[in-house]
C-alpha positions as CSV (number, residue, x, y, z in Angstrom):
1,M,5.2,-5.0,23.0
2,V,5.9,-6.5,19.5
3,K,2.3,-7.8,19.3
4,A,1.1,-4.3,20.1
5,Y,3.3,-2.7,17.4
6,I,2.1,-5.2,14.8
7,W,-1.5,-4.7,15.8
8,A,-1.2,-0.9,15.7
9,I,0.4,-0.9,12.2
10,S,-2.2,-3.4,11.0
11,Q,-4.9,-1.0,12.2
12,L,-3.2,1.9,10.5
13,S,-3.0,-0.1,7.2
14,R,-6.7,-0.9,7.5
15,A,-7.5,2.8,8.0
16,F,-5.6,3.7,4.9
17,A,-7.5,1.0,3.0
18,V,-10.7,2.6,4.0
19,V,-9.5,6.0,2.7
20,A,-8.4,4.3,-0.5
21,T,-11.8,2.7,-0.9
22,L,-13.5,6.0,-0.4
23,L,-11.3,7.6,-3.0
24,I,-12.2,4.9,-5.5
25,I,-15.9,5.4,-4.8
26,A,-15.5,9.2,-5.2
27,S,-13.7,8.8,-8.5
28,M,-16.5,6.5,-9.8
29,L,-19.2,9.0,-8.7
30,V,-17.2,11.8,-10.4
31,V,-17.0,9.8,-13.6
32,C,-20.8,9.3,-13.5
33,Q,-21.3,13.0,-12.9
34,M,-18.8,13.8,-15.8
35,I,-20.7,11.6,-18.2
36,F,-24.0,13.1,-17.1
37,L,-22.8,16.6,-17.6
38,R,-21.2,15.9,-21.0
39,Y,-24.0,13.9,-22.6
40,V,-27.1,15.1,-21.1
41,F,-26.4,18.9,-20.8
42,A,-23.5,19.1,-23.2
43,L,-21.4,20.9,-20.6
44,P,-17.7,20.9,-20.6
45,T,-15.8,19.2,-17.8
46,I,-12.8,21.0,-16.3
47,W,-11.7,19.3,-13.1
48,Q,-13.3,15.8,-13.3
49,T,-10.7,14.0,-15.4
50,D,-7.8,15.2,-13.2
51,F,-9.7,14.4,-10.1
52,V,-10.4,10.8,-11.3
53,V,-6.8,10.2,-12.3
54,F,-5.3,11.6,-9.1
55,S,-7.8,10.0,-6.8
56,A,-7.5,6.5,-8.4
57,T,-3.7,6.8,-8.3
58,V,-3.6,8.0,-4.7
59,A,-6.0,5.1,-3.8
60,M,-3.6,2.6,-5.3
61,F,-0.7,3.9,-3.2
62,L,-2.7,4.3,0.0
63,G,-4.1,0.8,-0.4
64,A,-0.7,-0.8,-0.9
65,P,0.1,-1.3,2.9
66,Y,-3.2,-3.1,3.4
67,V,-2.4,-5.4,0.4
68,L,1.0,-6.1,2.1
69,L,-0.8,-6.8,5.4
70,K,-3.0,-9.3,3.6
71,N,-0.1,-10.7,1.6
72,G,-1.9,-9.9,-1.6
73,H,1.0,-8.6,-3.7
74,V,1.7,-10.5,-6.8
75,G,4.5,-13.0,-6.2
76,V,5.9,-16.2,-7.5
77,D,6.0,-18.8,-4.8
78,V,7.1,-21.9,-6.7
79,V,10.3,-22.2,-4.8
80,E,8.6,-21.3,-1.5
81,M,6.2,-24.1,-1.9
82,M,9.0,-26.7,-2.5
83,V,10.8,-26.0,0.8
84,G,10.1,-26.6,4.4
85,D,8.6,-24.1,6.9
86,R,11.9,-22.9,8.2
87,A,13.4,-22.3,4.7
88,R,10.1,-20.6,3.8
89,L,10.4,-18.3,6.8
90,W,14.0,-17.4,5.7
91,L,12.8,-16.7,2.1
92,Q,10.0,-14.5,3.4
93,T,12.4,-12.7,5.7
94,I,14.9,-12.0,2.9
95,G,12.1,-10.9,0.6
96,S,10.7,-8.6,3.3
97,V,14.2,-7.0,3.9
98,C,14.5,-6.4,0.2
99,G,11.0,-4.9,0.1
100,L,11.8,-2.7,3.1
101,I,15.0,-1.4,1.5
102,F,13.1,-0.6,-1.7
103,C,10.4,1.2,0.2
104,L,13.0,3.2,2.2
105,A,14.6,4.3,-1.1
106,M,11.2,5.2,-2.6
107,L,10.3,7.1,0.6
108,A,13.4,9.3,0.3
109,A,12.9,9.9,-3.4
110,S,9.1,10.6,-3.1
111,W,9.7,13.0,-0.2
112,I,12.1,15.0,-2.3
113,Q,9.6,15.1,-5.2
114,F,6.8,16.1,-2.8
115,H,9.0,18.8,-1.2
116,D,10.0,20.2,-4.6
117,A,6.3,20.3,-5.7
118,W,5.4,22.1,-2.4
119,A,8.3,24.6,-2.4
120,G,8.0,25.3,-6.1
121,D,4.2,25.5,-6.2
122,W,4.1,23.0,-9.0
123,R,0.7,22.9,-10.8
124,H,-0.8,20.4,-13.2
125,S,-0.8,21.6,-16.8
126,S,-4.6,21.3,-17.2
127,M,-7.1,24.1,-17.2
128,W,-8.0,23.2,-13.6
129,A,-4.3,23.4,-12.6
130,P,-4.5,21.9,-9.1
131,P,-1.3,22.1,-7.0
132,L,0.7,18.9,-7.5
133,W,1.8,18.6,-3.9
134,I,-1.7,17.3,-3.0
135,P,-1.6,14.1,-5.0
136,L,2.2,13.7,-4.6
137,S,1.7,13.7,-0.8
138,A,0.3,10.2,-1.1
139,L,3.7,8.9,-2.2
140,P,5.8,9.5,0.9
141,L,2.8,8.8,3.1
142,S,2.2,5.4,1.5
143,F,5.9,4.5,1.3
144,A,6.3,5.4,5.0
145,L,3.4,3.1,5.9
146,L,4.7,0.4,3.7
147,C,8.0,0.6,5.6
148,L,6.1,0.3,8.9
149,Q,4.1,-2.6,7.5
150,Y,7.3,-4.4,6.4
151,S,8.9,-3.8,9.8
152,A,5.9,-5.3,11.5
153,R,6.0,-8.3,9.1
154,L,9.7,-8.7,9.8
155,L,9.2,-8.7,13.5
156,G,6.7,-11.5,13.2
157,L,9.0,-13.5,10.9
158,V,12.0,-13.0,13.2
159,Q,9.9,-14.2,16.1
160,A,8.9,-17.2,14.2
161,L,12.5,-17.9,13.2
162,A,13.4,-17.6,16.9
163,G,10.9,-20.4,17.6
164,N,8.1,-18.2,18.9
165,R,5.5,-19.6,16.5
166,A,2.7,-18.5,18.9
167,A,3.5,-14.8,18.2
168,L,3.3,-15.4,14.5
169,D,0.1,-17.3,14.7
170,A,-1.4,-14.5,16.8
171,T,-1.0,-12.2,13.8
172,P,-1.6,-14.4,10.8
173,E,-1.8,-11.4,8.4
174,T,1.9,-10.6,8.8
175,H,3.2,-13.7,7.2
176,A,2.5,-15.8,4.2
177,I,3.2,-19.3,5.6
178,P,0.5,-21.5,4.2
179,V,-1.1,-24.1,6.4
180,K,0.1,-27.5,5.2
181,E,-2.7,-29.6,3.9
182,T,-2.8,-33.3,4.6
183,T,-3.5,-35.7,1.8
184,R,-5.0,-39.1,2.1
């Protein structure tokens, strides 16, 4: 059951990474279109700048759970590399609990902001004036998925701490324990 949960959350994070990638590609195409319109036809651009800023920002947030899945977040692992496997597991567990608490707080705060934008019909101050609930919806969505990804990571780490190393090895993306290299 735990392996199925970890697998499902991993697939969901991958799906969000695909959406994030498509948003980055769309923003690059819109930048090219904006440059073409401005410098070839001398036409004004109204919506392009806002679209690029919003889509790149949304892509960053939607891609964050996949980065966590791949253990790609920036971290300092000097202490982690100096301790044994069991202490490393404990450090990663403590760090993951702290990350989960932070993401839960951000989920609550971003939900409030999203709801206020939705209920208040907030609009961007540009000429295009898109409704702000659209880009703001990425915040609670991404923090919710980050919470799920942290919980999957914690399940794998707890199983490893309990001595079920096979469960952790079956889902290598949910942990950051490096393979020890042998030196000769």
